[in-house]
N, C-alpha and C positions, 0 to 999 in steps of 0.2 A: 848399230849404235843408237842409243837414245840420248838426245841432247837434253840437258837439265838446267834448271835455274833454282837458286835458293832464295826464298822470300823471307826477309827478316834475319838480322844478324846478332841476336842475343847469344846466350851460351849454346843453345841447341843449334842455331844457324851456323855459328862458327865451327861447331863439331861436324856439321853436314858438309861445309866447304872443305874442311880438312880431309874427311873420308872420301869425298868425291874426287879430290885431287890426288889421293893416294889409295886407290882401291886395292883390296887384297888380291895378291897374285892368284890366277886361275880360279877366280870367284865370279859369280854373276855380275858383280859390281863393275867388272872390267867392260861391261857393255854400256856403261853410263859415262857421258862426257859432260863436264861442267862448262856451260857457256858464260855464266856470270851470276851475279846476285843483285837483288833489289832491296833497297833500304830507304826509309824516309830521311835518314841522316846521310851526309855526304862523306864517303870514305875514299873514293878513287879506286884503289886496288886493295885487296886483302890476299896476301900470299899468292900473288900473280893472278888471282881471280878478279875479273873486272866488274865494276858496278855498271848496271844497265838500268834503263827506265822500266817502269811497270808496263808501259805501252809496248816497248820493244819485246819484253818477255812474253806478252800475250799474243803479239802479232807475228813474231819470228817463227817461220815454218821449220827451222832447224831445232827449235826447242820443243820437245815432245812431252816433257814432264816437269812439274813444279814441286819443290820441297818447301812446304809452308811451315815456317818457324816463327810466326808472328805472335803477338799477345793473343791469349785465348779469345778475347772478345772480337777479334778481327778474323778468326778462322772461317766463320760461315761465309762472309762476304768474299774472302779471298779464294776459297774453294770454288764458290759459284762462278767467279770471274774466269778462273782457269779451266773449269769444266766447259763453260760456255764457249771458250776459245778453242775447245777440242784437245785439251792437254790432259794427260794422266796426272794424278795428284797423290802425293804423300803429305800427310799432315800430322803434326804432333798432337798428342791427346791433351785435353778433350777435343774431339772432332768439332763439336759445337757446344753452345750453352743453352740449347733448346732441342728437345727430342724431335719435335715436328720438323725443324730445319734439317736435322740429321737424316731423317727418313726421306725428305724431299731431295736432298743432295745425292743420296745413294741411288734413288730412282733416276735422277738425271744422269749419273755416271753409267748406270746400266743401259739407259736408253741410247747414250752416245757411244757405248762400247768402250768406256775408259776405265782404267784401274783406279779405284779410290782406296788408298791404303792408310790406315790410322796406326801411328806408332804407339806401341805398348811395350816399351823396353822392360817394364817391370816383370813381364813374363819370360824375359830372356836371361835374367840374372841366374848365376849358378845357385845362389841361395834359394831362389824360388823353384828352380828345377828340382833341387834336392827335396825341398819341402813337399812338392807335388808327389814325388815318389813315396815319401813317408806317409802321406795322407791316403794314397791310392788303396782302394779295397777295404778301408776301415769304415766302421759304422759310427757316424757322428752322434754324440749325445747332446753336446752344446759347445759353443765356441765364441771367442772374442778376438777381434783384431783392433789394436789401439795404436793410432799414429799420432806422433807429436812433431811439430815443426815450427819454423819461424813465421812471422806475420806475412800474409799476402795482401796485395791491394785487390779487393774483390771487384772493383770497377773494371779492372783489367783481366783478372783471372777467373771471375765468376763465383757463383755460390759454391760452398765447400763440397757439396755432393758431386759437382762437376770438376772443380780443380783437383779434388782428391779421388777422381774416378779410378786411379790405379789400384786403390785398395778394394774398391767394389769389384773391379775386374778380377783381382785375386780370388775373392770369395765366390764369384760366379764360376770361375774356372776350376776351383777346387771342389765346390759342393753342388754345382748345377744351379738350376733356376731357383730364384728366391722371391718371396713376397714380403713387402714392407708391412709390418704390423703397427709400428709407431716410429716417430722421429721427432726429436726436440733439439733446440739449439739455445745454448746459453751464451750471451754476449756481455762483456764488460768493456764498454767503449772507452772509459777513462784509462783502462789498463791495456787496451788493444788486444783483448783476450777473447777467444771464441772456442766453444766446445760443442760439437754436433754429436748426438748419440742416436744411432739408428738400430732398431730391432727388426730382425727378419725371421721368417720361417722357411725352412727348406721344403722341398716337395714331400719329404717324410715327416713334416711338422716338427722338426727339430729347431731349437732357437739359436740364432747367431746374432752377435752384436758387433757393430762397427762404431768406433769412437774416433773422431777426427778433431784433434786439439791443436790450437795454434796460439802462440803468444811470444812477446819479445824474449829473445835469448833461449827459447826452447830448442833443445837438440833435435835434429832430424832423426827419428827413431821409430821403429815398429816393434810392438810387443804382441805376442800371440799366446792364446790359451785355448787350445782345441782339445776337447775331451771326447774320447771314443769308448766304445764298450771294452776295448782292450787296454785303456790307459790314457793319460793326458800328454800332450805335446806342449811344452811351455817355453821352449826356446828354439831358435833356428839352428839347423844342422850346420856344423863347421864345413865350409867349402873353400877350395882354392879359387882365386879369380881366374876368369877365362882369359885365354891369350888373345881372344878377339873382342874388341870393344863392343859395347851394347848398340851404339848407333851404327856401327859397321854391320853387325848381325842383322839389324833391322833393314839397313840399306840392301843387303844381299837378298833378303826376303822380298822386298819391293821389286828388285831387278828380276827375281825368279818369276814374279807375277807378270811383269812386262813381257818376259820371254815365254809365257804360257806353261811354266814348269810347276805350277801349283794346282792340285786337283780341284774340281768343282765342289767336291764334298768339303774339302778344307776351307775353301773360300766361303762357302755357304755357312759353315759353322762359325767362322770368324765374324762374318757379317752379323749373324744372329747375336753373338756375344756382345759386340760393340753396340748395336742398336738397343739390345735389352738393357745393358748397363746405363745407357743414356735415358731410356724410358724410366728406369728405377731412380736415377738421379733427379729427374723431374718430379716424380712422386714424392721423393724425400724432401725436396725444396717446398713442395706444396704443404706437406705435413708441418714443416718447420715454420712456414710463413702464415698459413691459414688453418691452424689446428681445429678451430671451432667448426669450420665448414665440413672438414673430413670426419670428425668424430661425431657430429650431430646426425 
């Protein structure tokens, strides 16, 4: 059994507590035992899970793994603390708000022989799994992924290339490695509106565009337009919802890693994808914030 603690009790943290207390029968998650949760706010208990101090979570020898569900800006420091304490770590995306920090933390996890798992539930949705099947084996001509959503506090969530890294992860997972050719950002502070537009090239020099748009009252929605030599895909395939929740699927994957049931090849491919996306997110931020330096 692996003793676990949940750090941060927002929407994701509460979902983690629920799933750890009610693991899927006969799944790897049955090897996880929740010892408690850590929060800056005082709760006492949540659904029989008890609140413990950060110090207890770090020093308790019966706690082997931390589920980090804090604000994005706090991920780096929290991952570092738990790795230094010799714990395995599951963290919600984005892993960090800096590519350099992500590489350093992964190196630390490798040196300590600890699992560092980054949640990317956007790859686990039935919608995405079906989309990936539809795209497989087709020759891309050009494509666009356009996301809209409500306003985020960037001081907490980070630059849009990081807070929106789920979209970037889709593009890398679908079309392989990408190169940023340009990136711009429009901001209307008085309207609390932001639109980031990123242009990529695939390894085969095909153009891809990612638009991340946020403003008050904007519906959370993704639109696609992927054109292939065989035709265009302009809407998501209809899919039933999975009977297993996304956080539970992710938790099972983390437990499999703890149990040594995931191949080295799969682990290496996942590590490459996560770090590559964070590298690209940083390049995008540089393009948007200092275009004259990059273009000159």
